N, C-alpha and C positions, 0 to 999 in steps of 0.2 A: 474473430468474434470479439465484439466490444461490450463493455459495461459502462453505464453512466456513473461517474463518480464526481465528488466535490471535495476539493482540499480546502480546509479552512485557513484563511489568511492568518499568519502568525502575529501580525500587528493589529489588524482591524477586526478579525473574527468573522469577516464576511467570506462566504463560499466562492470558490472558483470552480466552474464546472469544466471537467475534462473527460474525454473518452479513454478508457483504459482497455488494453488488450487482455482478455481472459486467458491465462496460460498456466495449466496445471503442471507444466514442466518447469516452471520457475519456482525456485525455492523461496525467494523473497519478493515482495512488491518493490518495483522500481518506478521512479518518476523523473522526468527530464529535469536537469539541473536549472536551466533557464526558467522553466515553468515554476519551479520551487522558489527561485529568486524573486520572480514577479509576485509571488504570494508571501513575501516577507521573511523567507528562511535564509539564514546565513550558511551557505554551503561550506564555506572555508572552515567552519568550526567542527564539521563532522569528522568522525573517525574514518581514516583511510582503509580501503579494502580493494580487492580485485574480484570481479565477477565475470561470468559468462552470461550473455544475454542474447536476445533474438539475432541470430546470424553472426554473432561476434564473440570472441573468446579473449580473456585477459583484459577486460575493460576496467580502467580505474573508476572507483565509485566512492561515495561517502555515505556512512551510516547517518541517517537523520531521523530525529524523532518529530513526526508530524503532530501538531496540536490536535487535530481531529481529521478523520477521513469519513466521508459519508458515501454510501452506496444506495442505489434504488433497489428496494426489495420487490417481491413478485406482485405487490399491489401498487407499486409506483410510489411508495412512501420512502423518503430519504432517511435511512437508518444511520445513526451516528455510531461509529466504532470507537470513538474516544482516541486516545493516543496510540499511534502505530509507528513502529520502526520501519523505515523503508531505505532503499538505496537511491541516492541522487546520482544520476548518470547522464552523460551527454547523449541524448537521443536525436540530435539534429539530423542524422543521416538515416533515421528509420521512419517507418510509417505511423508511429504512435508517440504519444507523449507520456505514456504510462503502461506498465505491465502489472496486472494484478496477479500476485503470486500466491503460493500455498499458505504462507503465514496468515493471509486473510481468507482465502477461499476455504480452507479447512474448517472455518467456523460457520459455514453456511451449508444448508441442504441445497444442492444445485441440480437443476434440470435444464437440459438443453433441448429446445424444440426446433426441429428442422421443418422447413416448408418454403413458402415463398420468401420469407424473411426468417433468418435464424435468431431465436430469442433465447437468452439465458435468464432463467428465473433463479433468484437468490432468496432463500427463506432462512432468516437468521436462526442458528441453533444455539443461541445464547439469549439471555434476558436483556432485551434492548434498553430496559430502564435501569440496569445495574452496570454502569460503566466505570472504569477507573478514570479519575480526574488527573489531568496533567500535573497538577501541583503535588500529588502524592504518588506519582507513577513510579513503580518499582519494576524493573525488568522481570524478576522471578515471578511476580504476581500478575503481570499484564497478560491478557489473553493474546495480544498481537505482538508482544515483544519477546516471547519465549524462544523464537527461532533465530534471533540475531546472532550471527556467527561469533562475534567477539564476546558475547555473553556466554555462549556455549563453551568457548575455549577458556574463558576466564574461570568458569566453574568446573573445568575439567570434565565436560560432558562429551567430548569427542574421543 
């Protein structure tokens, strides 16, 4: 099942549309490293980590702070999430360029409608007008940064 998403270019501010696989089994959101590079993100500067992802275990990844991630809500409006921590992962051998994980999914009321076409409806469970700006982004106060593993470890939350 896919969700329409838009990653905001780190240099131009323009949106890049991508389809992301909706995965309630994924702890964090992951996006293909090449896709992120094309959107102006410097993958090399991200913090190293190892993750398990669709059909793969022990995959090297980088923690990256996206400038903004937008998703389509149930009415088709592009909802800005503001800054979001994600994993940059090589997904060249998978069927997707992104996996929408629980660090984002948990902030939406979600309905899955089955029929001729499966539709995922996302209804924001947060005030879409009250977003953290990237200039004053603090992991402890960010709705979408709380689950970053290095943050949890650094604050002795594991």
